[in-house]
C-alpha positions in Angstrom: -5.6 -2.8 34.1 -7.8 -2.3 31.1 -6.5 -3.9 27.9 -6.6 -0.7 26.0 -4.3 0.9 28.7 -1.6 -1.7 27.6 -1.4 -0.2 24.1 1.6 1.9 25.1 3.8 1.7 22.1 1.3 1.5 19.2 0.9 -2.3 19.9 -0.3 -4.4 22.8 2.8 -4.7 25.0 2.4 -7.9 26.9 4.8 -10.7 28.0 4.7 -13.8 25.8 6.1 -17.2 26.6 9.2 -17.7 24.4 8.0 -21.2 23.5 4.8 -20.0 21.8 4.6 -21.2 18.2 3.1 -18.0 16.6 2.1 -19.5 13.3 0.2 -22.4 15.0 -1.5 -20.1 17.5 -2.4 -17.5 14.8 -4.0 -20.3 12.7 -6.0 -21.5 15.8 -7.2 -18.0 16.5 -8.4 -17.6 12.9 -10.7 -20.5 13.4 -11.8 -19.7 16.9 -12.6 -16.0 16.1 -13.7 -16.4 12.5 -10.9 -14.1 11.5 -8.9 -13.5 8.4 -5.4 -12.1 8.1 -4.6 -9.8 5.2 -0.9 -9.1 4.4 0.4 -6.5 2.0 3.1 -7.5 -0.4 5.6 -5.4 1.6 5.2 -7.4 4.8 8.0 -9.8 5.9 7.8 -13.3 4.3 6.7 -15.0 7.6 3.7 -12.8 7.8 2.8 -13.2 4.1 3.0 -17.0 4.6 0.5 -17.0 7.5 -2.0 -14.7 5.7 -5.2 -15.7 4.1 -4.9 -13.1 1.4 -1.8 -11.3 0.1 -1.9 -8.3 -2.2 -2.2 -4.6 -2.7 -4.1 -2.5 -0.2 -7.5 -1.9 -1.9 -7.7 -5.4 -3.3 -7.2 -6.8 0.1 -10.0 -4.7 1.6 -12.3 -5.8 -1.2 -11.4 -9.4 -0.6 -12.1 -9.0 3.1 -15.5 -7.4 2.4 -16.5 -10.4 0.4 -15.9 -12.9 3.2 -18.1 -13.8 6.1 -15.3 -13.2 8.6 -16.2 -11.4 11.8 -12.7 -10.0 12.3 -10.1 -8.6 9.8 -6.5 -8.4 10.9 -4.6 -6.1 8.5 -0.9 -6.7 8.4 -0.1 -3.5 6.6 -0.2 0.2 7.5 -2.9 2.4 9.1 -4.6 3.8 6.0 -5.0 0.3 4.7 -6.8 -0.8 7.8 -9.0 2.3 7.6 -10.0 1.4 4.1 -10.9 -2.1 5.3 -13.1 -0.6 7.9 -14.8 1.7 5.4 -15.7 -1.3 3.2 -16.6 -3.6 6.1 -18.1 -1.4 8.8 -19.8 -4.3 10.5 -16.5 -6.2 11.0 -13.9 -5.7 13.7 -10.7 -4.4 12.1 -7.4 -4.8 13.8 -3.9 -3.4 13.0 -1.0 -5.2 14.8 0.9 -1.9 15.4 -0.9 1.5 15.3 2.4 3.2 14.6 2.6 1.4 11.2 1.8 4.6 9.3 2.8 5.7 5.8 5.3 8.4 4.9 3.3 9.2 1.8 0.0 9.6 3.7 1.8 11.6 6.4 3.2 14.0 3.7 -0.4 15.2 3.2 -1.9 16.6 6.4 -5.7 17.0 6.2 -5.8 20.7 7.4 -3.1 21.7 4.9 -4.7 19.8 2.1 -8.1 21.4 2.8 -6.5 24.8 2.3 -4.8 23.6 -0.9 -8.1 22.4 -2.3 -9.8 25.7 -1.3 -7.3 27.6 -3.4 -8.4 25.6 -6.5 -12.2 25.6 -6.1 -12.9 24.7 -9.8 -10.8 21.5 -9.7 -11.7 17.9 -9.4 -9.8 16.3 -6.6 -8.2 12.9 -7.4 -6.3 11.3 -4.6 -4.2 8.1 -4.5 -5.5 5.3 -2.2 -2.4 5.9 0.0 -4.1 8.6 2.0 -5.9 8.9 5.3 -9.7 8.8 5.7 -9.6 12.5 6.4 -8.0 13.2 3.0 -10.4 10.8 1.2 -13.2 12.8 2.7 -11.9 15.9 0.8 -11.7 13.9 -2.4 -13.9 13.5 -5.5 -12.3 10.3 -6.8 -9.8 7.9 -5.4 -7.4 5.9 -7.6 -4.8 3.2 -7.3 -1.5 2.9 -9.0 -3.1 0.2 -11.2 -6.0 2.4 -12.4 -4.8 6.0 -12.0 -4.2 6.4 -15.8 -7.7 5.2 -16.7 -9.4 7.3 -14.0 -7.7 10.5 -15.2 -8.4 9.7 -18.9 -12.0 9.1 -18.0 -12.4 12.7 -16.9 -13.5 15.2 -19.6 -10.6 17.0 -21.3 -11.7 20.4 -19.9 -11.6 19.1 -16.3 -9.1 20.8 -14.1 -7.5 18.3 -11.8 -5.8 18.2 -8.4 -3.7 15.1 -8.0 -2.4 14.1 -4.5 -0.4 13.2 -2.6 2.4 11.5 -4.6 4.1 13.9 -7.0 6.1 11.1 -8.7 3.0 9.1 -9.5 1.2 12.4 -10.5 4.1 13.3 -12.9 4.1 9.8 -14.4 0.3 9.8 -15.0 0.5 13.3 -16.4 3.2 12.2 -18.8 1.3 9.1 -20.1 -2.0 10.8 -20.4 -0.9 14.3 -21.5 -3.1 15.9 -18.9 -1.9 18.8 -16.9 -2.6 18.5 -13.2 -2.0 20.5 -10.0 0.2 18.2 -7.9 0.5 18.0 -4.2 4.2 17.8 -3.2 4.3 14.5 -1.4 6.3 11.3 -1.8 6.9 7.8 -0.4 10.2 7.6 1.4 10.9 4.1 -0.1 10.4 4.9 -3.7 11.8 8.4 -3.5 15.1 7.1 -2.3 16.0 4.7 -5.0 19.4 5.5 -6.5 19.5 5.9 -10.2 23.3 5.7 -10.1 23.3 2.4 -8.2 20.5 0.9 -10.3 22.6 1.7 -13.5 25.6 0.1 -11.8 23.6 -3.0 -11.1 22.4 -3.0 -14.7 26.0 -2.8 -15.9 26.9 -5.7 -13.6 23.8 -7.7 -14.8 23.3 -6.6 -18.5 20.8 -9.4 -19.1 18.5 -8.1 -16.4 15.3 -6.0 -16.8 14.4 -3.1 -14.5 10.9 -3.2 -13.0 9.8 0.0 -11.2 6.8 1.3 -9.3 5.4 4.6 -10.6 6.0 6.2 -7.2 9.7 6.2 -8.1 11.4 9.4 -9.4 11.1 10.1 -13.1 14.8 9.3 -13.8 14.3 5.8 -12.4 11.2 5.3 -14.5 12.9 6.4 -17.7 15.5 3.6 -17.5 13.0 1.0 -16.5 11.8 -1.8 -18.8 8.4 -2.0 -17.0 6.5 0.4 -14.8 3.5 -0.7 -12.8 1.8 -1.3 -9.5 3.2 -3.9 -7.1 0.8 -6.5 -8.3 1.5 -5.6 -11.9 5.2 -6.0 -11.3 4.6 -9.4 -9.8 2.4 -10.5 -12.7 4.9 -9.2 -15.3 7.7 -11.1 -13.7 5.6 -14.3 -13.8 4.7 -14.0 -17.5 7.8 -12.4 -18.9 10.4 -14.7 -20.6 13.3 -12.9 -18.8 15.4 -14.6 -16.1 16.8 -11.7 -14.1 15.2 -8.6 -12.7 16.2 -5.5 -10.8 13.2 -4.5 -8.7 12.6 -0.9 -7.8 9.9 -1.2 -5.2 9.8 -2.2 -1.5 11.8 -5.4 -1.0 8.9 -7.4 0.6 7.5 -8.1 -2.9 10.6 -10.3 -3.7 9.2 -13.0 -1.4 6.2 -13.6 -3.6 8.2 -13.1 -6.8 10.6 -15.8 -5.7 7.8 -18.1 -4.7 6.0 -17.7 -8.0 9.1 -17.9 -10.2 11.8 -19.8 -8.2 13.9 -20.3 -11.4 14.3 -16.5 -11.8 16.7 -14.1 -10.1 15.3 -11.0 -8.4 17.7 -8.2 -7.3 16.4 -5.4 -5.0 17.1 -1.9 -6.3 19.3 0.0 -3.7 18.5 3.3 -2.1 20.8 6.3 -2.2 22.2 6.2 1.4 22.5 2.7 2.5 25.2 0.1 2.8 22.6 -2.7 2.2 21.3 -3.7 -1.1 17.6 -3.3 -0.4 15.0 -0.6 0.4 12.5 -1.4 3.2 9.5 0.5 4.5 10.2 1.2 8.1 6.5 1.4 8.8 5.6 -1.9 7.1 8.3 -3.7 9.0 6.9 -2.6 12.4 4.5 -5.5 12.1 5.8 -8.9 13.4 4.4 -12.4 13.9 4.4 -11.7 17.7 2.4 -8.5 17.3 0.1 -10.3 14.9 -0.5 -13.0 17.5 -1.0 -10.7 20.4 -3.3 -8.5 18.3 -5.6 -11.4 17.5 -5.6 -12.8 21.0 -6.6 -9.6 22.7 -8.4 -8.0 19.7 -6.4 -4.8 20.0 -5.4 -2.3 18.6 -8.8 -1.9 16.9 -9.5 0.6 14.1 -12.5 2.7 15.2 -13.9 5.3 12.8 -16.5 8.0 13.1 -19.5 6.9 10.9 -19.9 10.3 9.3 -16.2 10.3 8.3 -16.4 6.7 7.1 -19.3 7.6 4.7 -17.6 10.7 3.4 -14.3 8.8 2.8 -16.1 5.9 1.1 -17.7 8.1 -1.6 -14.6 8.7 -3.7 -13.7 5.0 -3.4 -17.1 4.0 -4.6 -16.9 6.5 -7.5 -13.6 5.0 -8.5 -15.1 1.5 -8.4 -18.1 2.6 -10.4 -15.7 4.1 -13.1 -13.6 1.0 -13.1 -16.7 -1.2 -13.6 -17.8 1.0 -16.5 -14.4 0.7 -18.1 -14.2 -3.0 -17.4 -11.1 -2.7 -15.3 
């Protein structure tokens, strides 16, 4: 049977000896295949610990492009692996589970978005990095949660702007810049579901804590937060701040690095609305496992393959963002 035929569930479904030491084997495969493993902050701790680079999605793709690796294994979600392929077309890019998608990216289908853009022909289209290559191909400028404010402020005041796909991030950027924007009505299921009531109850229980939130959260959560920023910005704030206790309103995977960097501090995951547990996980991010990572590297599947014309079109708004960022010294 062809190896590709074995990708039946989004990942390569093969029998593995229960005695296999995945960490050891993954490290061996890195050397044998000149491969690097990228892990997003929202991956499980065991995957983060075996990765060569840990970070936010675009930063990881940029790091990978700078290396001489022949193979990139992206422990993240599909749009992230697509971005890695855009920046490193000559490298083989693998994703441990093809079903590791993104609720935010899925909330913006390309055909629907194309119609939306067509209804606003005089608007500059700015889209968040958390989108598919097909959406990026319809975009003028891409942004990240770290640079969205500066990208929007760099546009002339008379510019009419479409911002997609995250309405919460769009509303936040609109509020801090004073710029009116036409927003696509999308959201991340993790950040959308944080419970303001339960966060405030935690704050009452831990009055000496600070609330740290990602701008993809709802406005009510952001208003009660002590710091709002991207995942990497939240991590950096917690390292430099003189506080000792934090309620963290973003995907719980980031707590692994926060605890490693500041073991003397206490990090409490902010809870979602409808859950008996105290944390909020991304179902898609958690599809990746050490076993899938090992099998993916061993058989070099599933691979991200992209039409070259689409890759070039989707890369343009990313390059424009990078050019603006360089000009602004970001």
